[in-house]
N, C-alpha and C positions, 0 to 999 in steps of 0.2 A: 504494500500500500504506500502511496506517495501523497502526502498531505501538506499543504502550506498553511501556516497559522500566523496570525497577526495580532499585535496588541499595541494600542495607543491610548488606553483608557486612563493612564496616569502620566506622571512626568517621564516615565520610561517609554521608549519607542523600541519595538522589537519585531522581528520576523523569524520564523523557524520552519525548518523542513523536517517532517517525519517521513523517513524512508525505510520501510521494512523493519520497523522497530527501533531504528537509530534516529536521534534528533541532533540537528546542528542549528545553531541560533546566532543571530546578530542582535546585539542589545546595546542601547546607549541611553543614558539619562540626558534628556533634551526637552525641557518643559515647553519650548516653543519651536521645536524642530521637527515635529512629526511629519508635516507635509513635505519638508525638504528631504528627510531621511528614509521614509518608508519604501518608496519605489526603488531607490538605489539598493537598499537592503535586499529586496525581493529579487532584483536582477542578479545581484552578486551571489546570493544563495543558489539560485538555479544554475548559474554559470559554473560555480565551483563544484556542483554535484553532477555536472554534465547533463542537465535536464532542460527541457523546454516547457513552457506553460501547458501545452497540450498533453504532456506526460503525466500531469497531476490527476489524481482520482477524486480529490475533495479539497475544500477550503474550510478554514475555521478562523474565528476571531473572538476576542474578548468583547462581549456585547454590553458591558457595564454591570453595575453602576460605576460611575467615575466621572472624570472630566467630560462635560457635555460636548465640548468641541472635539476632544480626543476620541470619544466614542463614535461621533459622527464621521470622523476621518476614516477609521477602520471599517465602519459599516459601508461607507461609500466605495472604498477600494475593493472590499470583498464582494459587494454586490456587482460592481462593474466587471470584475474578473469572472464571477460566476455566470453572469449573463453572456459574456463574450465567449467563454469556454464551455458553457452548458454543463456546469459542475454543481453538485450539491454542496450545501454549507452547513457547518455545525457551529452553533452559538454556544459559547461557554461563559458562565458568570465570572466577572473579574474577581469577585470575592472568593469564588471557588478556586481560582488559580492560586491565589495567595494561601489559601488553606492547604493546598497540595504542597506548596513550597515550605510551609511551616511544619507539616507532617515530617518532611525529610530533614529540614534544617534543625528543628528542635527535637527530633527523635520522638515524636508523639506515638504512644503505644496504641495497640488495637483497642477500639472502644473509647479512647480518650478524646477530649474535645479541643477544638480550635475556635476561638472567637475572633473574627476578623472585623477590623474597624478601619474605614477610610474617612478622611476629612471631607464632608459634604458641603462645607462652607455654611454660611448663615447660621452658625452655632449649632450645627447638626452633624451626625455621623451616618454613613452607610454601615449597616451592621448585619452580620450573618454568623450563625452558629453551625458548626459542622462537627462530625466525629469521624475518626479514622475507621474505615471499614475495608479491611484487607489492603491497606496501603493507599486507599483513595478517600477523598473527602466526601461525606454524604451530608447534605443539608438537613438540619433539624429545624422544623418550623418554616418560617418564611424570611427572606431578606427584607430589610426595612430601613427607613430613614427616620431618625429621631434625635432629640438632644442627648448628650452624654448621660444626663441624669435619668434617662428613661430606658437605657439599655438593660436587657435581662439575659441571663444564660438559660439555655434550653434545659428542661428537666431531664433527669435520668442519667446524667453524666457527672462523674465525681471529680475527675482530674481535668483541668483546663490549662491551655496556654493561650496567649494573645498574639495577634499578628496584624501588621498594617500600621500606617502612619497615624491613623486615628487614635491609636493608643497613647499618643502624646497628650491626649485630653483625659487621661486616666483619673486625674484628681477630681474631675467632675462626674465620674461614674459612681453609682451606688456602692456602698461598702460591700454589699453581698456579692457584687461582681468583682470589684478590685481585689478583695481579700481572697477570693477563690482562684484567681488566676496566678499561677505560680511563676511563669516565665513569659516575658513579652519581647518580641522582636519588631521594633518600629521601622526597620530598614526594608522590610519585604514589600515589594510592589509587584503588580502583575507582570508576567513575562510570557512571551510567545512559546518558549520551551514548555511551560506548564500547560498552556492552551493546547498545544499540539498533542501532548500525551493524554490529556483528558478528552480531547476531541476524537482521538483514535478509538478510545473506549466507547464513547457515545455513538460513533459511526457504526461500530459493531453491534450496538443495541438498537440500530435503526432510527436514530434520532436526527439524522440529517434532514434538512429542509431545502426548499427552492430559494433562489436569490431573492425573490419577492418576499418570502417569509422570514428572511434573515434581518431582523429588526433590532435596533438598540433598546436597551432596558435602562430607563432613567430612575425608576422608583419614585423619586420626588414628584415628577409630573403625574404619575399614576395615582399617588396618594392625594395630590391636590385635586385631581379630577373627581376622585371619590368623595371629596369633601365639599364639592360645589353644591350650592342649594338646588334641590330638585333632581339631583342625580342619584341613581341607585348604585 
């Protein structure tokens, strides 16, 4: 299987190729460089692996939540490539990618939890709770956006670690959350490497969609819509 994965949902910009179980990645921290860097990364990866775009079997991208502008960049590129090449797309949660990184970097054991927090601006966090299921993150409950004071850990998990730059706001979290999280890594940001590996699993589960169905996930917009008067 040959899969191209993209991520521009945070200050990191990355592209990765999953080729028959092996992953190669180009990654750079460039808060305002996504548009300039992404296509050259894609071209370089394909060239270095001796591949052409038409050799790909699928595309994947980190669909959010994260930077609104960054998420739109990856969405636009992956949709354009998918339409042009007639390829399926796998959408991967940006929070889920960091959960995978934390499972490996922080040596999270089977059944243990990872609470991922991103800075959502406006004094809020993007928040998702996962547990390690056979080395992969499994979402517990729903991803959400809320103030640090309203984050909660999913029930049924005893041991937790924290991941993501949103943990810089740990002092504003409830004591029940902060006290139960043993270790935190605020340096972890989404990476196409993790997107590619999660996408390969999801592809095998039949979760690929068409280019038209590959949409960004903002969470905040969805929550706001639900709160509009007269909306169900």
